[in-house]
TORTORSE-992614 format. One record per residue (C-alpha): x, y, z; residue number from 1; residue in three letters. Coordinates in nm, 4 decimals. Layout:
BEGIN
xx=X&yy=Y&zz=Z&resi=NUM&resn=ALA
...
% end
This chain:
BEGIN
xx=-4.7452&yy=-0.8544&zz=2.4298&resi=1&resn=MET
xx=-4.3855&yy=-0.9394&zz=2.3426&resi=2&resn=LYS
xx=-4.0824&yy=-0.9954&zz=2.5599&resi=3&resn=LYS
xx=-3.8117&yy=-0.7419&zz=2.4791&resi=4&resn=ILE
xx=-3.4587&yy=-0.7949&zz=2.6051&resi=5&resn=GLY
xx=-3.2390&yy=-0.4849&zz=2.5999&resi=6&resn=ILE
xx=-2.8654&yy=-0.5310&zz=2.6450&resi=7&resn=LEU
xx=-2.7574&yy=-0.2090&zz=2.8124&resi=8&resn=GLY
xx=-2.8634&yy=0.0221&zz=3.0907&resi=9&resn=SER
xx=-2.7746&yy=0.3706&zz=2.9691&resi=10&resn=GLY
xx=-2.9915&yy=0.6505&zz=2.8238&resi=11&resn=PRO
xx=-3.0540&yy=0.4734&zz=2.4904&resi=12&resn=VAL
xx=-3.1549&yy=0.1486&zz=2.6609&resi=13&resn=ALA
xx=-3.3867&yy=0.3252&zz=2.9050&resi=14&resn=LYS
xx=-3.5473&yy=0.5451&zz=2.6378&resi=15&resn=ALA
xx=-3.6286&yy=0.2442&zz=2.4217&resi=16&resn=LEU
xx=-3.7396&yy=0.0420&zz=2.7239&resi=17&resn=ALA
xx=-3.9934&yy=0.3118&zz=2.8101&resi=18&resn=LYS
xx=-4.1215&yy=0.3086&zz=2.4538&resi=19&resn=GLY
xx=-4.1818&yy=-0.0660&zz=2.4621&resi=20&resn=PHE
xx=-4.3304&yy=-0.0553&zz=2.8121&resi=21&resn=LEU
xx=-4.5717&yy=0.2208&zz=2.7073&resi=22&resn=ASP
xx=-4.6938&yy=-0.0115&zz=2.4309&resi=23&resn=LEU
xx=-4.7641&yy=-0.2856&zz=2.6852&resi=24&resn=GLY
xx=-4.4659&yy=-0.5115&zz=2.6210&resi=25&resn=HIS
xx=-4.2577&yy=-0.6860&zz=2.8862&resi=26&resn=ARG
xx=-3.9054&yy=-0.5466&zz=2.9022&resi=27&resn=VAL
xx=-3.5879&yy=-0.6713&zz=3.0692&resi=28&resn=MET
xx=-3.2814&yy=-0.4486&zz=3.0898&resi=29&resn=LEU
xx=-2.9501&yy=-0.6310&zz=3.0967&resi=30&resn=GLY
xx=-2.6399&yy=-0.5121&zz=3.2780&resi=31&resn=SER
xx=-2.3100&yy=-0.6436&zz=3.4096&resi=32&resn=ARG
xx=-2.4455&yy=-0.5215&zz=3.7466&resi=33&resn=ASP
xx=-2.8248&yy=-0.5770&zz=3.7473&resi=34&resn=PRO
xx=-2.8514&yy=-0.4524&zz=4.1075&resi=35&resn=ALA
xx=-2.7942&yy=-0.0969&zz=3.9918&resi=36&resn=LYS
xx=-3.1237&yy=-0.1152&zz=3.7974&resi=37&resn=LEU
xx=-3.3420&yy=-0.1715&zz=4.1028&resi=38&resn=SER
xx=-3.4647&yy=0.1909&zz=4.1090&resi=39&resn=ASP
xx=-3.5417&yy=0.1820&zz=3.7364&resi=40&resn=TRP
xx=-3.7350&yy=-0.1419&zz=3.7756&resi=41&resn=GLN
xx=-3.9316&yy=-0.0090&zz=4.0707&resi=42&resn=GLY
xx=-4.0287&yy=0.3059&zz=3.8820&resi=43&resn=ALA
xx=-4.1149&yy=0.1323&zz=3.5543&resi=44&resn=SER
xx=-4.4054&yy=-0.0900&zz=3.6554&resi=45&resn=GLY
xx=-4.4816&yy=-0.4612&zz=3.6682&resi=46&resn=PRO
xx=-4.3740&yy=-0.5342&zz=3.3103&resi=47&resn=ASN
xx=-4.0170&yy=-0.4177&zz=3.3777&resi=48&resn=ALA
xx=-3.7434&yy=-0.6508&zz=3.4975&resi=49&resn=SER
xx=-3.3638&yy=-0.6635&zz=3.5130&resi=50&resn=ARG
xx=-3.1017&yy=-0.9297&zz=3.4621&resi=51&resn=GLY
xx=-2.7558&yy=-1.0161&zz=3.3439&resi=52&resn=SER
xx=-2.6709&yy=-0.9917&zz=2.9758&resi=53&resn=PHE
xx=-2.7210&yy=-1.3653&zz=2.9295&resi=54&resn=SER
xx=-3.0518&yy=-1.3667&zz=3.1195&resi=55&resn=GLU
xx=-3.1737&yy=-1.0724&zz=2.9127&resi=56&resn=THR
xx=-3.0782&yy=-1.2283&zz=2.5793&resi=57&resn=ALA
xx=-3.2508&yy=-1.5524&zz=2.6758&resi=58&resn=ALA
xx=-3.5610&yy=-1.3616&zz=2.7950&resi=59&resn=PHE
xx=-3.6246&yy=-1.1559&zz=2.4842&resi=60&resn=GLY
xx=-3.8331&yy=-1.2652&zz=2.1894&resi=61&resn=ASP
xx=-3.6607&yy=-0.9646&zz=2.0354&resi=62&resn=THR
xx=-3.3238&yy=-0.8388&zz=2.1593&resi=63&resn=VAL
xx=-3.1811&yy=-0.4868&zz=2.1394&resi=64&resn=LEU
xx=-2.8122&yy=-0.4086&zz=2.1653&resi=65&resn=LEU
xx=-2.7872&yy=-0.0663&zz=2.3298&resi=66&resn=ALA
xx=-2.4348&yy=-0.0334&zz=2.4657&resi=67&resn=VAL
xx=-2.1362&yy=0.1814&zz=2.3710&resi=68&resn=ALA
xx=-1.9854&yy=0.0685&zz=2.0443&resi=69&resn=GLY
xx=-1.6525&yy=0.0001&zz=2.2120&resi=70&resn=THR
xx=-1.8234&yy=-0.2621&zz=2.4287&resi=71&resn=GLY
xx=-2.0648&yy=-0.4077&zz=2.1738&resi=72&resn=ALA
xx=-1.8694&yy=-0.7203&zz=2.0838&resi=73&resn=GLU
xx=-1.8010&yy=-0.8020&zz=2.4484&resi=74&resn=GLU
xx=-2.1702&yy=-0.7495&zz=2.5301&resi=75&resn=ALA
xx=-2.2707&yy=-1.0075&zz=2.2679&resi=76&resn=LEU
xx=-2.0200&yy=-1.2549&zz=2.4067&resi=77&resn=ARG
xx=-2.1463&yy=-1.2029&zz=2.7613&resi=78&resn=LEU
xx=-2.5055&yy=-1.2366&zz=2.6402&resi=79&resn=ALA
xx=-2.4248&yy=-1.5701&zz=2.4770&resi=80&resn=GLY
xx=-2.4706&yy=-1.5806&zz=2.1027&resi=81&resn=VAL
xx=-2.6620&yy=-1.9063&zz=2.1444&resi=82&resn=GLU
xx=-2.9319&yy=-1.7092&zz=2.3291&resi=83&resn=ASN
xx=-2.9962&yy=-1.5060&zz=2.0143&resi=84&resn=MET
xx=-3.0184&yy=-1.7835&zz=1.7572&resi=85&resn=THR
xx=-3.3051&yy=-1.7130&zz=1.5182&resi=86&resn=GLY
xx=-3.4016&yy=-1.3906&zz=1.6966&resi=87&resn=LYS
xx=-3.4219&yy=-1.0370&zz=1.5674&resi=88&resn=THR
xx=-3.1398&yy=-0.8383&zz=1.7279&resi=89&resn=VAL
xx=-3.1746&yy=-0.4630&zz=1.6834&resi=90&resn=ILE
xx=-2.8294&yy=-0.3071&zz=1.6699&resi=91&resn=ASP
xx=-2.8366&yy=0.0558&zz=1.7869&resi=92&resn=THR
xx=-2.4600&yy=0.0881&zz=1.8228&resi=93&resn=THR
xx=-2.2057&yy=0.3065&zz=1.6466&resi=94&resn=ASN
xx=-1.8276&yy=0.2494&zz=1.6354&resi=95&resn=PRO
xx=-1.7420&yy=0.5699&zz=1.8214&resi=96&resn=ILE
xx=-1.3790&yy=0.5719&zz=1.9337&resi=97&resn=ALA
xx=-1.2691&yy=0.6750&zz=2.2820&resi=98&resn=ALA
xx=-1.1435&yy=1.0137&zz=2.1677&resi=99&resn=ALA
xx=-1.2935&yy=1.3641&zz=2.1546&resi=100&resn=PRO
xx=-1.4554&yy=1.5063&zz=1.8398&resi=101&resn=PRO
xx=-1.2471&yy=1.7172&zz=1.6013&resi=102&resn=ALA
xx=-1.4315&yy=2.0226&zz=1.4686&resi=103&resn=ASP
xx=-1.7541&yy=1.8509&zz=1.5723&resi=104&resn=GLY
xx=-1.6746&yy=1.5205&zz=1.3980&resi=105&resn=VAL
xx=-1.6686&yy=1.2154&zz=1.6226&resi=106&resn=ILE
xx=-1.3970&yy=0.9584&zz=1.5414&resi=107&resn=PRO
xx=-1.4778&yy=0.5975&zz=1.4535&resi=108&resn=TYR
xx=-1.2652&yy=0.2910&zz=1.5171&resi=109&resn=PHE
xx=-1.3821&yy=0.1171&zz=1.1984&resi=110&resn=THR
xx=-1.2355&yy=0.1715&zz=0.8540&resi=111&resn=GLY
xx=-1.4181&yy=0.2751&zz=0.5350&resi=112&resn=PRO
xx=-1.4654&yy=-0.0831&zz=0.4152&resi=113&resn=GLY
xx=-1.6262&yy=-0.2225&zz=0.7281&resi=114&resn=GLU
xx=-1.8950&yy=-0.1553&zz=0.9868&resi=115&resn=SER
xx=-1.9426&yy=-0.2475&zz=1.3492&resi=116&resn=LEU
xx=-2.2674&yy=-0.4230&zz=1.2581&resi=117&resn=MET
xx=-2.0845&yy=-0.6553&zz=1.0201&resi=118&resn=GLU
xx=-1.8426&yy=-0.7465&zz=1.2974&resi=119&resn=ARG
xx=-2.1342&yy=-0.8195&zz=1.5275&resi=120&resn=LEU
xx=-2.3158&yy=-1.0267&zz=1.2658&resi=121&resn=GLN
xx=-2.0008&yy=-1.2340&zz=1.2144&resi=122&resn=ALA
xx=-1.9807&yy=-1.2856&zz=1.5898&resi=123&resn=LEU
xx=-2.3461&yy=-1.4013&zz=1.6083&resi=124&resn=ALA
xx=-2.4094&yy=-1.5552&zz=1.2645&resi=125&resn=PRO
xx=-2.7360&yy=-1.7261&zz=1.3657&resi=126&resn=GLU
xx=-2.8900&yy=-1.4037&zz=1.4972&resi=127&resn=ALA
xx=-3.0818&yy=-1.1712&zz=1.2635&resi=128&resn=HIS
xx=-2.9183&yy=-0.8329&zz=1.3192&resi=129&resn=LEU
xx=-3.0915&yy=-0.5172&zz=1.2001&resi=130&resn=VAL
xx=-2.9254&yy=-0.1769&zz=1.2266&resi=131&resn=LYS
xx=-3.1681&yy=0.0823&zz=1.3659&resi=132&resn=SER
xx=-3.1924&yy=0.3774&zz=1.6064&resi=133&resn=PHE
xx=-2.8288&yy=0.4588&zz=1.5296&resi=134&resn=SER
xx=-2.8692&yy=0.7990&zz=1.3626&resi=135&resn=SER
xx=-3.0621&yy=0.9999&zz=1.6220&resi=136&resn=VAL
xx=-3.0311&yy=1.0902&zz=1.9892&resi=137&resn=GLY
xx=-3.2073&yy=0.8959&zz=2.2618&resi=138&resn=ASN
xx=-3.4549&yy=1.1778&zz=2.3392&resi=139&resn=THR
xx=-3.5993&yy=1.1482&zz=1.9875&resi=140&resn=LEU
xx=-3.6032&yy=0.7705&zz=1.9461&resi=141&resn=MET
xx=-3.9651&yy=0.7255&zz=2.0544&resi=142&resn=VAL
xx=-4.2488&yy=0.9413&zz=1.9203&resi=143&resn=ASN
xx=-4.0359&yy=1.2206&zz=1.7697&resi=144&resn=PRO
xx=-4.2374&yy=1.5327&zz=1.6948&resi=145&resn=SER
xx=-4.1466&yy=1.7541&zz=1.3990&resi=146&resn=PHE
xx=-4.3588&yy=2.0036&zz=1.2091&resi=147&resn=SER
xx=-4.2307&yy=1.8521&zz=0.8815&resi=148&resn=GLU
xx=-4.3851&yy=1.5144&zz=0.9660&resi=149&resn=GLY
xx=-4.2401&yy=1.1764&zz=1.0536&resi=150&resn=ARG
xx=-3.8618&yy=1.1450&zz=1.0241&resi=151&resn=PRO
xx=-3.6864&yy=0.8562&zz=0.8498&resi=152&resn=THR
xx=-3.4943&yy=0.5768&zz=1.0180&resi=153&resn=MET
xx=-3.2457&yy=0.3977&zz=0.7939&resi=154&resn=PHE
xx=-3.2165&yy=0.0240&zz=0.8549&resi=155&resn=ILE
xx=-3.0301&yy=-0.2689&zz=0.7063&resi=156&resn=CYS
xx=-2.9856&yy=-0.6400&zz=0.7698&resi=157&resn=GLY
xx=-2.9616&yy=-0.9761&zz=0.5997&resi=158&resn=ASN
xx=-3.2983&yy=-1.1188&zz=0.7112&resi=159&resn=ASN
xx=-3.6163&yy=-0.9838&zz=0.5511&resi=160&resn=GLU
xx=-3.8510&yy=-1.1023&zz=0.8261&resi=161&resn=ALA
xx=-3.6377&yy=-0.9359&zz=1.0919&resi=162&resn=ALA
xx=-3.6391&yy=-0.6094&zz=0.8989&resi=163&resn=LYS
xx=-4.0179&yy=-0.6304&zz=0.8661&resi=164&resn=ALA
xx=-4.0416&yy=-0.6729&zz=1.2441&resi=165&resn=GLU
xx=-3.8191&yy=-0.3696&zz=1.3014&resi=166&resn=VAL
xx=-4.0209&yy=-0.1673&zz=1.0504&resi=167&resn=THR
xx=-4.3372&yy=-0.2414&zz=1.2494&resi=168&resn=ALA
xx=-4.1637&yy=-0.1340&zz=1.5705&resi=169&resn=ILE
xx=-4.0464&yy=0.1885&zz=1.4093&resi=170&resn=LEU
xx=-4.3978&yy=0.2597&zz=1.2837&resi=171&resn=ASP
xx=-4.5340&yy=0.2168&zz=1.6365&resi=172&resn=SER
xx=-4.2644&yy=0.4579&zz=1.7601&resi=173&resn=PHE
xx=-4.3582&yy=0.7256&zz=1.5048&resi=174&resn=GLY
xx=-4.0968&yy=0.6682&zz=1.2341&resi=175&resn=TRP
xx=-4.0914&yy=0.6113&zz=0.8613&resi=176&resn=ASP
xx=-3.8448&yy=0.3403&zz=0.7576&resi=177&resn=THR
xx=-3.5983&yy=0.3264&zz=0.4696&resi=178&resn=ALA
xx=-3.4572&yy=-0.0222&zz=0.4117&resi=179&resn=ASP
xx=-3.1065&yy=0.0107&zz=0.2706&resi=180&resn=MET
xx=-3.0531&yy=-0.3604&zz=0.2084&resi=181&resn=GLY
xx=-2.8030&yy=-0.6085&zz=0.3486&resi=182&resn=LYS
xx=-2.5659&yy=-0.5738&zz=0.6439&resi=183&resn=ALA
xx=-2.2961&yy=-0.4124&zz=0.4297&resi=184&resn=ALA
xx=-2.5162&yy=-0.1021&zz=0.4105&resi=185&resn=ALA
xx=-2.4273&yy=-0.0365&zz=0.7744&resi=186&resn=ALA
xx=-2.1008&yy=0.1023&zz=0.6335&resi=187&resn=ARG
xx=-2.3135&yy=0.3937&zz=0.5088&resi=188&resn=ALA
xx=-2.5710&yy=0.4085&zz=0.7906&resi=189&resn=ILE
xx=-2.3311&yy=0.4172&zz=1.0858&resi=190&resn=GLU
xx=-2.1554&yy=0.7370&zz=0.9666&resi=191&resn=PRO
xx=-2.4914&yy=0.9167&zz=0.9759&resi=192&resn=LEU
xx=-2.4343&yy=0.9470&zz=1.3507&resi=193&resn=ALA
xx=-2.1253&yy=1.1555&zz=1.2725&resi=194&resn=MET
xx=-2.3371&yy=1.3910&zz=1.0649&resi=195&resn=LEU
xx=-2.6163&yy=1.3973&zz=1.3244&resi=196&resn=TRP
xx=-2.3741&yy=1.4964&zz=1.6012&resi=197&resn=CYS
xx=-2.1969&yy=1.7837&zz=1.4236&resi=198&resn=ILE
xx=-2.4660&yy=2.0508&zz=1.4905&resi=199&resn=PRO
xx=-2.4739&yy=1.9366&zz=1.8532&resi=200&resn=GLY
xx=-2.1027&yy=1.9679&zz=1.9155&resi=201&resn=PHE
xx=-2.0652&yy=2.2894&zz=1.7155&resi=202&resn=LEU
xx=-2.3845&yy=2.4755&zz=1.8109&resi=203&resn=ARG
xx=-2.5474&yy=2.2696&zz=2.0895&resi=204&resn=ASN
xx=-2.8306&yy=2.1779&zz=1.8503&resi=205&resn=GLU
xx=-2.9560&yy=1.8246&zz=1.9155&resi=206&resn=TRP
xx=-3.3276&yy=1.8327&zz=1.8248&resi=207&resn=ALA
xx=-3.3118&yy=1.7101&zz=1.4662&resi=208&resn=HIS
xx=-3.3513&yy=1.3941&zz=1.2612&resi=209&resn=ALA
xx=-3.3094&yy=1.2827&zz=0.9012&resi=210&resn=PHE
xx=-3.5886&yy=1.2575&zz=0.6449&resi=211&resn=LYS
xx=-3.5652&yy=1.0838&zz=0.3088&resi=212&resn=LEU
xx=-3.7612&yy=1.2630&zz=0.0360&resi=213&resn=LEU
xx=-3.8733&yy=1.0738&zz=-0.2719&resi=214&resn=LYS
xx=-3.9882&yy=1.2188&zz=-0.6059&resi=215&resn=ALA
% end
């Protein structure tokens, strides 16, 4: 049993929390207003708890960042970067701007030569960030079921041990993993969310995921 601290209280945070709870782990959800999570805690069993961002970051053996991209840097500051020193921090965020999609394409606030993950890694240099769960919707993050087999989750990060830990988590959640290398690869991984969202905004099709095929 591991202690999992999840910074966030929205659909992504709750979907991943349920996945970890179903595997028998202890999970704390972090919020600016932990009181609003009382119903979730009561419905989620004895291994579920709630706290502030800083309490949640300190609690977790592994920490997940599951907030809107526009609030990701502030969430890390509120969590206290010192609480994440030496820990695997799974970054699920995307740099989605506060503007509507154009022809199905969501706008990003990052430029082509940067990624939100790199900003976050610079903010918490002693944490081991791994990009994951950023290219699929929350309803498919845990135990996705497709007739074509297991889908692929693309990850990246600077620490090999942290990526191995995330790969094991993804395997337990029903995913194959494709390691794309260092943090700079997030510049390529984060835009996959743009591509994933286009069928949803254009045709209301959301039940899909990516799969990497190898010869």
